[in-house]
N, C-alpha and C positions, 0 to 999 in steps of 0.2 A: 502493498499498502503506497512504500513512501519512495518510489520507485523512480518517480519524476520532480520529487524537491529541489534534484540540484540539475535537472536537465541534461544537457551532454555532456555536461561536465564530468559525470561518472566514471567515464573513461579514462580518464587524464588520474597519469599517477601521480600521489601527490611527491612518492620516491623521486621519481623524475623531475616533477619539474625542482625540486630540494635539489637536485646533481648539478639540473642545468644554473638554478640561479646564483650557487656556488661558482659554478665553470666559468660565468658571465662575470661575477664579479672577480672571483680573483685572478682570471686570466689565463688558469691552464686548467687541464683535469690533474695535473696533480698534485697542483696547490689543493684545487677543492676538496680531491683523493682525504691528503693531508687533514683539515679539517673536521670534515665527517666521518675521518676514522675506518675509511673504504679504500678499495685496491684501485688502484688508475682505470682498469679495464673497468671495473663497474661501473664510473662515472661516466666512462663514453660508451657504455651498454647502454645507460637509464637517457642520457643524453639523446644518442641513435631511436632507442623507443621511443623519445616524445616526439621527436621531428615525426617517426611514420603514425604517429596518432595524430601529432594535428596537420600534417599533412604539405610539410612547409621545412625547409633549410632553418638550420638559427644559427649554422655558422658556416666561414666558409673561407677558404682560401688550404695555402698548404699545411700539413700537419704541428709541423715544426713554430707557425706562425697561422693561425687560428683566428678569427675576427668574426665578432656578431653581424648576419645579414639585417637590413634594414628592419624585418620583422621581429628578428630576436631578438635586437636592441628595444626594440617598444615593448615585449613581453618583460625583460628583467627591469626595465624601467618601472613595472608595476608590480613585479614580485618582491624588488626589494625591499622597499614599506610594508609588504603584507607579511613578508617573514620577520622582519625588524617587528613589527605590531605582535606576533608570534611571541618572538621572544622575548620583550618589554615581558609579556602577560606571562609568561611561568615564571621568570624571576622574582614579579611584581605579588605573585602567589608563591612564592616561597617567602616573601616576607625579607628579600634582599634588597630593599633600598638602600640601605648605604655601606653596599659592597660596590664596588668598580668594578666590573672588567677592562682592561685596556689595552687594547690591540695597537703594537707598533713595532716599527721595523728593529730588525735585529740589533742594529750598530747603532740608533738612537737607544734603544734599551740596554747595552751593554755599557755604552761609554756618557752617556750621557743622565738618560733615566735612572738608572734604575740609583750608581752613586748621590742619587738627590731624594730616593725615596726613606730613607733611614730619619733623616728631617723632618719629613712630611706627616708619618707615621708617631713620631715623639707630639705633633703639636695638633695633628687628629687621630687619636687611636684606635674613634668609633669607626671610621674608614680604611676598609680593608681592599684593598688592591689585590686584583689577578691578573698577571698579564698577560695578553697571548701573543703569538709573533705572527706578525702580519705580513702578509708574501709581499715578494719586494715591489710586481706590479698593484697590488691593488689598495682600493681607496676603500673600503667597509669591510669588515668583520662582520660575519652572524654573532648574533649576542654579544656585538663588545658597548659598553656605554662609552667609551669614547675612542676614537683611532686618533695616532700624533705619529707624523711621517715627513720626509722631505716631498715639496710639489713646487710647481712651478706657478708665477701668480694665475695664469690665466686656468688652472684648471682650477687654482685655490677659488675663482670667482664663481667657476661652472657648476663645482659642487655645493658652494654654503661653505667651505672652509675657513677659516678664523686662523689667519697669523698669528702664530705666537712672535717668531723671529724674524726678520731676514735671516738669507742665505749668501753666505762667499765662500769661495774656495782660495787656496791654495797652497805651493809645495813648500813641504814641510821635513827635515831631517834630524835625525839625532845629533846632540849637542855633542856627543861623543869622535863624529866625523870630524876631522877636519880638514876639508879639499885643498888641494893647495893653489887651484884656480877656481874657474865657473863650475861651480857645485851642477849644475844643470846638464853642464857637460860630461862631467866626471863620473856622478853617481848613478847606479841602474837605477830606474823608473820603474815604481811600483804600481801596479793598477789594482782594482775589484773588477770582478767577471762580469758584478752587476751594474758595475760606469764605464765601461774597456774606454770610453771616448772621453772623460775626466780630463787628461792630459792637452787633448784640442782645445776641447772647451774652456778651457782656461786661458791656452793660448789666447783664444777668440777675445776673450770677457777684458783680459789684462790689457791687451794689445802688446805683447811681448811672446816677442819668436822663438821657435824652441830649438836649441842646438839638434843637429844629428845625434840620434843615437836609438839603440839595437828596438827589439820590439819590449814591450814593460814586461815585467815579473807580474802574472796574473794570481789574487791568489781569489780566493770565495766573497769576502763579505767587505765593507768599507772596513770593519773594525778588525777583522786580521789584517789587513793593509796598513792601522792605524800600529797593534802589534810589533809588525814587520818594521814599522819607519822607524818604532821606538827601541826596537831591540838593534838597528843598525845596517839594519839589511840591502838600504838604499834610501832616495826619495819620492816620496808620494804627495799628489795633489788630494788636500781632504775640506772636507766642510767644516768652517770658521766652530762649530758648534760642537763637532766631537773633538777635536785637539782644543778648544781653548784652555780645557785646564790643564794640561800636558806644555804649550806653551809659555802660559803664565807661571809655571813652576819654574819654568827652565829644563827641562826636559826634551823639549824641541825646541827647533831652531826654526824661523819661517821666514827670509830676508828678504824675500820679493811682496810681504803684505799677502792680503786677499781680496778677491776681487768679485765684485757684487754679480751673480748669477741669474738673476731675474726672478728668483725661485724662496722658500724659507720653510720656517719647522713651520708645517700646519695641523691646527685639531680641530677634529670633527666633534659635536656630542649628539647622542642619537636620540629620538621622542622628539616631540616637540615642545616642552619646556622642560629643561635641564633641571635635574634633579638636586636636594641640597648636596649631598655630597659630588656630584657633577661640578656643580658651581666652585665649592671650595675648592676642588683639585685643580680646576682652570685657572681660578686667580692664582694660588701655586704657583702654574707652571711660568705663568704670567711674570710672577716677579722675580722668577728662576731667568727664564728669557732677559730680564731688564739687567739681571748680574751679569751679562754675559758683555753687557757695555762697554766702555768705547765702539764706535761700529771697528770690527777688525780691518777694514780695507786701510783704515790711519793708523795701520801700526806701523811703526819705524820700523829699520832694518838692524838696528844697532846690536841685531845674535849673529851678526855676519861678520866672523873673525880670518 
């Protein structure tokens, strides 16, 4: 007797919709599988099943660079807030209004956020932070109350994100290294696989040419690159937010300053009205961001000897 209450959508699998939404949001089947705790092949099967049920392609392009079709993008835009509301309803039902799930890029978490959470917990012991790893290209995460990531200004405007601080990048290397001549020519270059064009972008943004060099040594993430630079492996172009502490305490030298890159550290709060915990956490991050001033592009070059 209840057969017609949901119309033709009764044949659409909620599991398939969830798999598609996660893949569309994170940008890959691998990241979606990690979030949903299933296999890559399970995500692919569910998305393919959904395409068959809907009679339309949701993704297009080669397997290593899939992108949403126009219909896929429209469906994803409708599903994102719907699943957000479900996640929020479950959280509220558990009475967890003072618990915050914070999705953040690993490098920002390791090198900026986590070192500052101890003071936050001392000041606000009633707010419990649960950290979630945000995939490289994702701008939202299912169930997250707060998302923090590096983002360019255009994407911030389009997504409604709030800028915590401007971003600037610059070459840094360990103070234990004493190059005899031009550091950019002598020192091996380091780069992250997630941002392999970091050196070229800094050169364009700063207006400084790069001397000839071999290919950079690639590491998995920016925080790996930072640790390698601190250990004296070579020179790396890194965001000011990640290296500010190390530059200020003398572990890294930044003889060329930092060039603005047209982006910044962004924060996104879920829900139509921020909770008390979200507001408190946001204010604290704003204070931490102000603590990174003065503007890194104005740093002098006195560390080069």
